[in-house]
MARTI-569865 format. One record per atom (N, C-alpha, C): residue in one letter; x negated, y negated, z negated. Coordinates in steps of 0.001 Angstrom, whole numbers, plus 500000, padded with zeros to 6 digits. Layout:
// residues N
AXYZ;...
END
This chain:
// residues 330
M184104564688216264;M185283564349217054;M186076563280216313;S186458562186216987;S187166561094216339;S188579561506215986;S189206560726215062;S190566561042214664;S191515560936215842;S191273559972216752;S192169559809217894;S192054560977218860;S190821561492219047;S190662562643219943;S191259563896219323;V191143564033217997;V191804565147217319;V193312565008217457;G193802563780217319;G195237563539217395;G195853564008218689;R195104563930219767;R195640564328221078;R195852565830221177;R195280566603220251;R195379568069220291;R196248568617219159;L196965567772218447;L197667568212217245;L199043568800217532;V199403569783216696;V200752570331216655;V201164570446215186;A202471570493214962;A203002570648213601;A203838571907213519;C203802572536212352;C204702573648212046;C205381573338210724;L206703573195210758;L207468572974209531;L207973574338209042;L207095575021208319;L207321576401207888;L208380576441206783;N209475577161207042;N210571577295206070;N210480578649205384;V210307578641204058;V210250579884203294;V211391579914202285;S211851581121201975;S213049581297201142;S212685581394199662;E212075580323199168;E211701580216197759;E211417578746197460;A211928578251196349;A211614576886195914;A211494576785194406;R212055577750193690;R212124577647192235;R210813578036191569;R209973578762192289;R208620579078191801;R207637578241192620;K207424577011192184;K206644576065192984;K205185576493193137;E204654577152192110;E203269577619192214;E203132578645193336;L204160579494193485;L204150580478194565;L204139579775195926;V204969578750196074;V205046578034197351;V203711577346197653;E203084576775196639;E201777576147196854;E200725577184197231;T200846578391196687;T199929579467197081;T200091579788198564;V201322579792199044;V201578580009200469;V200960578882201292;A201130577645200839;A200574576502201562;A199053576577201625;R198433576940200519;R196966577012200513;R196454578132201411;A197252579174201597;A196830580254202496;A196672579747203930;A197405578691204292;A197241578097205616;A195918577357205737;L195367576952204613;L194217576043204608;L192876576714204395;Y192886577871203717;Y191622578522203324;Y191668579992203705;N190516580533204095;N190473581965204400;N190356582771203109;N190218584062203246;N190230584947202069;N189058584719201123;T188015584079201615;T186865583801200750;T186877582363200243;G187953581638200511;G188081580272200002;G187476579201200877;V187018579570202072;V186435578582202982;V187552577863203731;R187451576545203766;R188504575748204395;R188507575924205909;R189718576016206477;R189860576058207934;R189741574642208492;E188858574462209461;E188681573147210051;E189915572756210860;G190163571462210911;G191236570947211754;G192620571300211294;T192792571528209979;T194096571943209440;T194386571189208148;T195616570740207976;T196034570086206742;T197493570431206453;V197866570403205185;V199271570501204793;V199689569121204291;L200575568472205026;L200969567103204710;L201988567020203587;N202882568001203517;N204009567863202594;N204557569240202233;I205074569349201013;I205856570514200593;I207163569985200019;F208263570363200650;F209589569944200180;F210265571151199560;N210573571064198267;N211257572147197552;N212684571724197233;D213641572600197477;D215020572320197076;D215516573446196181;H215765573122194908;H216120574135193921;H217437574812194258;D218476574027194594;D219782574618194884;D219732575501196127;Y219025575035197152;Y218886575831198377;Y217975577036198158;N217054576922197178;N215983577899196977;N215223578100198291;R214807576969198845;R214161576937200156;R213113575816200135;S211968576096200740;S210906575096200832;S210481574923202278;V210092573684202597;V209555573378203924;V208124572893203748;I207186573614204352;I205757573309204260;I205320572722205606;T204866571474205607;T204464570809206849;T202984571048207100;I202701571987208001;I201330572322208389;I201018571612209703;V199904570889209756;V199470570260211005;V198050570709211294;A197817571078212551;A196502571557212974;A196339571297214459;T195124571465214948;T194937571418216386;T195585572663216998;I195902572574218273;I196544573699218956;I195685574954218877;D194355574776218748;D193443575929218674;D193442576578217297;S193915575851216273;S193832576343214895;S195174576726214293;I196266576329214930;I197575576467214285;I197966577926214075;R197606578804215011;R198069580189214917;R197566580868213657;E196269580768213405;E195701581438212241;E196210580835210943;A196364579515210916;A196875578855209718;A198283579339209390;V199149579365210393;V200544579762210168;V200639581243209814;L199924582082210526;L199984583519210242;L199478583844208840;S198426583167208410;S197902583413207069;S198910583000206002;A199593581864206224;A200631581436205285;A201788582431205275;C202152582925206443;C203260583883206532;C202916585202205849;E201690585667206032;E201269586889205343;E201412586743203835;K200968585609203330;K201047585381201887;K202502585312201431;A203346584609202193;A204758584495201830;A205430585865201802;C205128586690202792;C205742588020202860;C205297588912201705;A204106588658201200;A203612589446200070;A204257589017198751;L204795587793198716;L205270587238197445;L206779587051197355;I207486587045198494;I208914586709198510;I209718587903199011;D210773588244198290;D211711589306198675;D213024588645199050;V213329588599200346;V214549587911200763;V215803588629200249;G215694589919199978;G216830590658199446;G217240590187198062;A216318589540197352;A216605589027196013;A216886587528196023;H216976586937197216;H217160585486197325;H218507585064196756;N218494583968196006;N219712583410195435;N219684581900195648;G220443581422196624;G220488579998196926;G221658579709197849;V222071578429197934;V223270578105198707;V222970577932200197;H221709577798200556;H221369577621201971;H221300578978202666;P221882579099203867;P221753580375204595;P220290580717204839;C219989581997204849;C218649582444205230;C218719583922205586;M217784584362206407;M217703585782206761;M216315586352206560;G215318585485206314;G213964585985206190;G213220585408205004;A212276586168204459;A211370585626203445;A210670584402204033;V210141584565205244;V209773583426206084;V210952583250207030;D211720582204206836;D212982582095207572;D212819581424208923;L211890580479209012;L211784579700210253;L210349579243210484;I209879579432211729;I208547578972212129;I208690578170213423;P208950576858213318;P209021576026214518;P207684575327214777;I207257575290216017;I206006574627216393;I206327573460217316;Y205835572263216943;Y206141571036217664;Y204859570357218141;P204799569903219386;P203626569151219847;P203621567741219266;L202451567279218856;L202287565906218385;L201367565091219289;G200418565756219960;G199407565061220744;G199649565116222236;E199067564140222959;E199283564025224398;E198715565197225198;E197695565857224643;E197042566935225389;E197660568304225110;V198769568319224385;V199472569576224081;V200759569609224892;G200924570662225701;G202087570754226564;G203121571753226071;V204195571818226823;V205302572722226518;V204821574163226455;E204115574593227485;E203701576001227542;E202673576342226469;D201836575367226090;D200884575598224997;D201626576010223723;C202672575247223383;C203419575533222159;C204230576818222282;A204813577043223471;A205575578274223687;A204677579501223525;E203478579422224094;E202532580543224005;E202120580797222564;E201851579722221805;E201460579892220410;E202598580489219589;A203826580039219840;A204967580571219091;A205140582066219359;R205052582460220621;R205191583893220936;R204057584691220300;A202855584118220288;A201712584810219675;A201894584926218162;V202478583908217542;V202735583968216104;V203761585054215799;A204825585130216591;A205839586170216374;A205227587555216495;Q204421587754217540;Q203780589050217732;Q202778589333216622;G201991588315216267;G200976588493215233;G201576588802213876;L202703588168213558;L203352588431212272;L203792589879212181;T204414590400213246;T204919591775213197;T203783592796213197;E202610592402213695;E201451593298213672;E200737593260212322;R200635592085211734;R199901591949210472;R200722592404209270;V202033592155209317;V202899592547208201;V203898593557208741;R203595594828208558;R204445595893209085;R205832595832208455;G206849595886209298;G208218595811208818;G208863594460209065;T208073593454209472;T208652592150209802;T209196592177211225;S210156591298211495;S210748591186212824;S211113589733213073;A211278589383214355;A211484587975214691;A212405587825215893;F213101586695215943;F213784586280217164;F213140584988217649;L213218584745218948;L212589583585219569;L213637582549219949;F213236581278219924;F214154580212220323;F213376579089221010;G214115578210221663;G213500577057222305;G212580577451223435;W211486576726223585;W210544576981224681;W209975578393224629;A209914578997223439;A209346580347223308;A210285581420223839;D211557581087223975;D212579582046224421;D212667581985225942;S211723582641226595;S211660582598228065;S212439583777228654;P213231583546229728;P213397582290230468;P214600581464230023;L215396581937229049;L216661581276228737;L216497579987227939;Q215442579933227090;Q215181578769226247;Q216413578354225438;R217026579356224795;R218192579080223959;R217783578314222700;G218645577402222271;G218363576591221099;G218456577376219811;L217939576781218729;L217925577461217435;L219332577759216935;A220245576797217049;A221604577022216540;A222271578187217266;Q222090578275218586;Q222679579382219345;Q222082580710218925;R220763580767218800;R220118582026218403;R220531582446217001;R220672581472216099;R221116581809214750;R222531582380214760;R223406581802215560;R224763582361215660;R224716583786216181;E223890584032217199;E223785585372217779;E223259586385216773;M222405585942215865;M221800586833214872;M222648586977213612;G223706586163213481;G224538586223212282;G223992585448211111;W223090584499211382;W222413583741210319;W223399582953209460;F224485582464210063;F225433581626209333;F226385582428208445;K226394583762208592;K227282584581207772;K226777584644206337;K227728584767205403;K227341584813203992;K226491586035203692;T226857587169204284;T226065588389204110;T225800588986205498;P224737588549206169;P224432589058207513;P224207590567207504;D224620591204208577;D224438592650208740;D223122592888209476;L222072593182208710;L220756593359209319;L220732594515210315;Q221560595535210083;Q221547596704210960;Q222167596410212328;A222929595333212425;A223569594990213704;A222682594091214562;I221528593674214030;I220676592704214721;I219672593412215624;R219468592846216803;R218447593334217726;R217395592245217883;P216299592331217145;P215288591267217205;P214557591262218547;D213912590153218856;D213105590058220071;D211741590707219897;V211233590671218668;V209901591212218371;V209988591988217064;G209398593188217034;G209355593952215800;G210527594908215646;P210558595624214513;P211576596656214278;P212888596061213795;Q213848596944213522;Q215112596526212906;Q214804595764211622;P215427594588211410;P215141593832210185;P215459594630208930;Q214623594452207924;Q214797595165206667;Q214236594323205528;N214756594539204329;N214189593900203146;N212876594590202797;P211917593856202236;P212020592510201660;P211758591361202632;F211502591681203924;F211067590631204848;F212214589948205582;G213252590728205950;G214357590160206708;G213948589807208124;L214502588731208650;L214319588316210043;L213827586873210083;T212821586619210932;T212205585293211041;T212486584685212409;G212909583416212436;G213055582680213685;G211748581997214035;V211259582229215261;V209995581634215704;V210235580941217040;G209816579698217140;G210058578996218389;G209232577743218520;A209488577012219598;A208775575775219878;A209715574828220601;G209435573542220479;G210263572545221134;G209816571163220729;P210516570138221206;P210246568784220723;P210618568672219255;Y209983567756218575;Y210067567618217121;Y211516567563216636;V211787568257215521;V213093568238214868;V212925567686213460;M213670566644213141;M213677566084211795;M214806566686210982;N214715566548209674;N215791566954208768;N216222565739207959;C217493565394208072;C218042564251207345;C219259564715206549;N219227564532205235;N220298564996204365;N220988563823203687;V222308563777203776;V223098562714203153;V224010563355202111;T223932562865200880;T224734563416199789;T225982562567199589;I227149563224199592;I228413562519199365;I228930562836197964;D229635561875197384;D230006561935195968;D231312562700195778;T231261563992196020;T232403564872195801;T231874566289195599;Q232685567115194962;Q232350568532194865;Q233202569363195810;D234004568709196622;D234905569384197555;D234168569686198859;V233752570931199012;V232980571308200199;V233822571167201467;A235153571300201340;A236025571143202512;A235904569735203105;V235765568728202242;V235543567362202727;V234222567301203496;G233192567906202928;G231894567933203600;G231961568633204941;R232692569734205000;R232775570473206256;R233497569668207335;S234491568893206948;S235185568066207936;S234260566981208477;I233418566429207611;I232439565426208044;I231394566070208947;A230918567246208540;A229921567955209354;A230465568254210744;A231703568685210817;A232313569006212110;A232373567771213003;A232693566613212425;A232792565383213208;A231434564886213676;L230378565186212914;L229029564721213256;L228374565545214353;R228707566822214442;R227966567742215308;R227959567298216766;E226853567551217407;E226703567242218826;E227812567873219666;S228245569073219279;S229231569818220068;S230640569229219970;T230866568291219048;T232173567672218874;T232263566395219708;P233351566170220432;P233508564887221137;P233353563719220164;G232464562786220502;G232192561672219612;G231135561965218562;G230595563200218569;G229532563552217632;G228214562906218021;L227198563086217173;L225892562478217413;L225012563415218234;P224410562930219305;P223607563787220171;P222403564382219441;G222218565684219640;G221063566363219065;G221196566693217590;V222360566455216987;V222520566663215546;V223300567944215283;Q222679568855214508;Q223313570087214032;Q223504569932212521;V224653570363212001;V225010569992210627;V225577571166209837;L225197571235208557;L225832572098207569;L226299571231206406;A227370571631205746;A227806570999204495;A227653572028203393;L226867571699202368;L226528572664201330;L226669572041199945;P227146572826198960;P227164572309197584;P225741572051197122;H225546570918196438;H224173570553196084;H224164569624194883;D223604570107193771;D223354569285192591;D224620568559192135;G225733569286192069;G226978568721191599;G227704567841192591;A227263567857193833;A227898567077194892;A227914567933196155;V228040567300197307;V227983568008198589;V226959567318199470;E226088568110200070;E225061567554200952;E225409567838202405;I225351566799203218;I225502566923204667;I224094567076205222;A223712568313205514;A222345568646205902;A222240568688207425;C221435567788207980;C221365567612209439;C219998567989209994;N219994568851211002;N218832569020211865;N218968568023213003;V217966567173213182;V218030566105214176;V217049566444215298;E217587566971216387;E216754567406217499;E216398566225218401;S215209566280218984;S214787565250219934;S215368565543221307;L215735564477222018;L216429564587223296;L215573564014224418;K215666564624225590;K214982564073226756;K215602562734227127;G214748561803227542;G215248560519228011;G215321559487226912;G216060558394227189;G216151557285226260;G217365557370225367;P217543556382224482;P218680556347223558;P220005556369224298;T221015556959223652;T222331557074224280;T223404556295223534;G223011555497222544;G224018554753221806;G223391553722220903;P224208552822220339;P223706551778219446;P223406552313218054;T222703551525217258;T222417551870215868;T222764550683214980;P222961550934213688;P223256549825212780;P222150548777212817;A222548547525212849;A221609546393212849;A220640546451214023;G221034547163215082;G220203547195216279;G218902547966216132;E218817548841215133;E217574549605214938;E217299550483216153;P216073550459216699;P215779551269217884;P215733552760217562;W216034553575218552;W215866555015218414;W214373555326218489;P213831556091217544;P212419556488217632;P212164557309218903;C211112556960219638;C210807557616220909;C209355558074220942;F209068559087221738;F207717559591221967;F207732560331223299;S206592560861223716;S206557561571224996;S205798562884224855;I206173563842225688;I205499565139225770;I205209565382227249;G203930565436227600;G203560565655228993;G204131564601229930;G204231563362229448;G204775562284230258;G206290562193230243;Q206963563175229640;Q208423563162229558;Q208859562437228284;P209659561372228404;P210094560666227192;P211144561452226413;Y211063561364225097;Y212041561950224183;Y212405560899223138;C213575561051222565;C213974560190221456;C214885560990220529;H215144560447219339;H216064561116218421;H216908560090217685;V218074560521217256;V218977559666216497;V218274559222215209;P218272557933214896;P217647557487213648;P218472557868212428;A217777558049211309;A218452558439210065;A219503557412209654;S219262556137209969;S220220555094209581;S221569555296210254;L221555555785211492;L222817556015212196;L223575557190211581;I222838558239211224;I223471559388210565;I224093558968209246;A223334558210208441;A223836557769207136;A225079556887207296;A225044556001208290;A226193555107208497;A227428555883208939;R227225556877209813;R228364557656210279;R228950558511209150;V228086559095208327;V228579559872207183;V229356558972206233;A228824557776205959;A229513556846205061;A230888556474205611;E230959556254206919;E232233555911207547;E233236557056207417;L232794558269207759;L233690559424207721;L234114559760206289;A233174559665205349;A233502559946203946;A234448558884203394;G234194557632203766;G235032556544203275;G236487556687203671;R236724557252204848;R238110557475205285;R238848558427204350;Q238074559261203615;Q238684560209202684;Q238510559770201232;G238125558496201055;G237980557958199705;G236774558465198958;V235735558867199697;V234524559438199088;V233337558531199402;G232499558287198416;G231312557469198602;G230080558301198933;V228991557609199256;V227706558246199560;V226749558011198400;K226088559067197942;K225162558954196817;K223737558642197263;G223354559102198456;G221995558838198906;G221655559589200177;T220537559188200787;T220041559809202015;T218579560175201831;A218196561357202290;A216809561802202161;A216314562346203495;L215140561885203916;L214475562431205092;L213508563493204601;V213678564719205081;V212803565822204675;V211571565796205577;G210433565376205001;G209229565298205820;G209119563944206492;F208834563955207802;F208440562746208501;F209089562650209878;T209023561442210451;T209300561288211874;T208086561815212644;P208208562051213964;P207042562516214737;P205849561564214640;H206095560240214718;H204995559278214639;H204334559314213273;E205138559393212208;E204571559467210865;E203741560733210691;C204255561842211215;C203567563124211062;C202184563074211705;R202123562563212928;R200815562483213593;R199895561498212881;G200419560326212524;G199581559325211870;G198991559819210568;L199809560453209735;L199311560973208468;L198317562107208680;A198571562941209687;A197645564044209967;A196286563512210399;E196274562473211202;E194992561897211624;E194218561355210429;V194941560710209490;V194286560230208278;V193732561402207468;A194550562418207257;A194133563567206456;A192913564261207056;L192946564474208367;L191841565200209005;L190581564348209082;S190727563052209323;S189540562191209388;S188869562078208024;Q189662562171206951;Q189118562094205593;Q188910563479204968;R189107564515205792;R188878565904205373;R189691566253204119;I190964565895204147;I191864566201203032;I192762567359203452;A192522568522202887;A193318569698203242;A194687569662202554;E194679569467201236;E195921569493200453;E196474568066200339;F196864567533201484;F197277566133201561;F198523565862200734;W199377566866200556;W200608566653199789;W200309566224198360;K199136566567197854;K198760566182196497;K198170564776196440;E197652564299197585;E196847563091197601;E197541561871198182;R198747562041198731;R199361560962199506;R199413559629198765;G199715559672197480;G199841558423196722;G198523557707196509;N197408558401196723;N196092557805196493;N195367557415197776;I196015557633198933;I195356557400200212;I195549555953200649;R194475555338201089;R194566554006201692;R194701554176203203;M195816553698203739;M196111553881205157;M195457552771205983;
END
């Protein structure tokens, strides 16, 4: 099967686990997505990237596979994570409720539809609670039928943003009452979500929170599709943005006329706010308070980058692509 034909069937899962300080452990979780219990590689599956954040004590593992292979890859990684991570012992500044905190599934290829991803997400939630007794999950996005509530709304309903969530007050969609060491996992599907983090040169989290409030989609004049947290990070404050993809075309200008990245799902066009616009808006808002910007980081890839790199990895049969990226000729 050619790389282009494989590409049409691809989906991505940006698996969020509540551990970053033990990098070998996180890599063990990533490899569980790639190899079965006897060490045989799963066909049509690659891990493109592992992003570790020490202060957050959170890692994002970018798993890409065909729609037919993604379920087993993700479930195997989740089983391994649940065996190695105790969310009750988690110590980090980023909110979390689960050892495996988030399992989002995004379509990358033209032959993958909304319902395909929704079905896989629901199957992953059910499979996790069956394979690892004591785990529980809530559903969001396309997987949350018929309401299709967004991740931010579901997290608020579950108490995810609270400093010490009350697990006994939560009613999960799948599985038993949440309990340690597993906690509660969010599982869902939707159009691709990027993560863009901008660090401002202050230790005053209140300044960061005011910037985050102004950026949020829910605020008049905020950026469409952008959900924001302000968190202490490495002696400064990080404006951590989830950048959701929106139906239709761009809704505003960008610095230097940069186009909004666009793609389609089932013939429906989607686009997302470019990182340059987020960085410029943060710089503007911070500057009003006499604060500078230290830097901007994109966690992972844009949708086009994710698919392109996955096609390269799969065509060259590179499972642990995160180790090889610097040596690959594109």
